[in-house]
C-alpha positions in Angstrom: -14.1 -8.2 4.8 -14.7 -6.4 1.5 -14.1 -2.9 0.6 -16.3 -0.4 -1.4 -13.2 1.3 -2.6 -10.1 -0.9 -3.5 -6.5 1.0 -4.2 -3.2 -0.4 -5.6 -1.3 0.0 -8.5 -0.7 -1.9 -12.0 1.5 -4.8 -10.8 3.3 -5.4 -7.9 6.4 -6.3 -9.0 8.6 -3.2 -9.6 12.5 -3.6 -9.3 12.7 0.2 -8.7 10.9 -0.3 -5.2 13.8 -2.2 -3.9 14.7 -0.6 -0.6 12.1 2.1 -1.0 9.1 -0.2 -0.4 10.4 -4.0 -0.5 13.4 -4.6 1.8 16.5 -5.1 -0.3 17.1 -8.6 0.8 13.2 -9.7 -0.1 13.3 -12.6 -2.4 11.1 -11.5 -5.7 8.3 -14.4 -4.7 7.2 -12.9 -1.5 6.8 -9.4 -3.1 2.8 -9.9 -3.5 2.5 -11.1 -0.1 4.2 -8.4 1.2 2.5 -5.9 -1.4 -1.1 -7.2 -0.1 -0.4 -6.1 3.2 -0.3 -2.7 2.3 -2.7 -2.3 -0.7 -6.2 -3.8 -1.6 -5.8 -4.5 -4.7 -3.3 -4.9 -8.1 -4.2 -4.4 -11.5 -2.8 -6.6 -14.0 -2.8 -5.9 -18.1 -3.7 -8.7 -20.3 -0.4 -9.5 -20.9 0.5 -10.0 -17.3 -1.7 -12.7 -16.8 -3.5 -14.1 -19.4 -0.7 -16.3 -20.6 -0.1 -18.0 -17.4 -1.5 -21.6 -16.1 -4.4 -21.4 -14.1 -2.0 -22.9 -11.1 -0.2 -19.6 -11.2 -3.2 -17.5 -10.7 -4.5 -20.0 -7.7 -1.0 -19.6 -6.0 -1.2 -16.0 -6.5 -4.5 -15.8 -4.8 -3.1 -18.2 -2.0 -0.5 -15.7 -1.0 -3.2 -12.8 -0.6 -5.9 -12.1 1.9 -9.3 -12.8 1.5 -10.4 -9.0 1.0 -7.5 -8.5 -1.8 -8.7 -8.2 -5.3 -7.1 -8.8 -8.7 -8.4 -6.5 -11.0 -7.4 -8.2 -14.5 -7.7 -6.7 -18.0 -10.0 -8.8 -20.0 -8.3 -11.4 -22.1 -10.8 -11.1 -24.9 -11.9 -14.6 -24.1 -14.9 -15.7 -21.9 -13.3 -18.6 -21.3 -10.0 -17.6 -20.1 -11.5 -14.6 -18.1 -14.2 -17.3 -16.7 -11.0 -19.6 -15.8 -9.3 -16.7 -14.3 -12.2 -15.6 -12.2 -12.3 -19.4 -10.9 -8.7 -20.0 -10.0 -8.4 -16.9 -8.4 -11.2 -17.9 -5.8 -13.5 -15.3 -7.1 -11.1 -12.6 -5.8 -10.6 -11.3 -9.6 -12.5 -8.7 -11.1 -12.5 -8.9 -15.3 -12.6 -5.4 -16.7 -13.0 -4.2 -20.2 -9.7 -1.8 -20.2 -7.9 0.8 -18.1 -11.3 2.9 -18.9 -14.1 0.6 -17.0 -16.4 2.5 -15.3 -15.4 0.9 -11.9 -11.8 1.9 -12.2 -10.4 5.6 -11.6 -6.6 6.0 -12.3 -4.3 8.5 -11.1 -0.8 8.9 -11.1 2.0 11.4 -9.5 0.6 14.3 -10.7 -3.1 14.0 -9.9 -4.7 16.2 -7.4 -5.8 14.4 -4.4 -9.1 16.4 -3.8 -10.2 15.8 -7.3 -9.6 12.3 -6.8 -11.6 11.8 -3.6 -14.3 14.0 -5.0 -14.6 11.7 -8.0 -14.5 8.5 -5.7 -17.6 10.2 -3.6 -19.5 10.9 -6.8 -19.0 7.3 -8.1 -19.5 5.3 -5.5 -23.3 4.8 -5.4 -23.3 1.3 -4.0 -20.6 -0.6 -6.2 -16.8 -1.0 -5.7 -14.6 1.1 -7.2 -11.0 0.2 -7.9 -8.5 2.9 -7.6 -5.4 2.1 -9.8 -1.9 4.2 -9.6 -1.0 4.3 -13.4 2.7 5.1 -12.5 3.1 3.2 -9.4 4.2 6.4 -7.5 4.7 4.9 -3.9 4.3 8.4 -2.4 0.9 9.2 -4.2 -0.4 5.8 -3.0 0.4 6.2 0.4 -1.4 9.6 0.4 -4.6 7.9 -1.6 -4.5 5.1 1.0 -4.3 7.9 3.9 -7.3 9.9 2.1 -9.4 6.7 1.4 -8.8 5.7 5.3 -9.9 9.2 6.7 -13.1 9.0 4.4 -13.9 5.9 6.2 -13.9 3.7 3.1 
């Protein structure tokens, strides 16, 4: 299963989420697997992924569901970007920057009606990635509910 609209946050390993999102006793290396049960994608800035070995990228892909996507800020190297897409099993999307046309950023202060209107306007048969810039859990859950109510 794939989606037209993917939603998630910048990164998944936020220590401040222990007890609020992740169980207090959850090992750090289980967080991605748990995160992907609640969200459809994760945005990783270049510094968070490009310097790691392809084996780590493949491991991350193996910890997630087939429909989950990794939205990766371009490393600036076509070879590195292509290697990442391959290592992630084709489930990585390379974007030029946080302002890529397929990305819609939001935060805790974003108006939910305006956000859903933007989604409707930009959907024209392509995938969209809704990324929480501040990883605010309350807003992430509200966006997830709105997307589900829209039937996306």
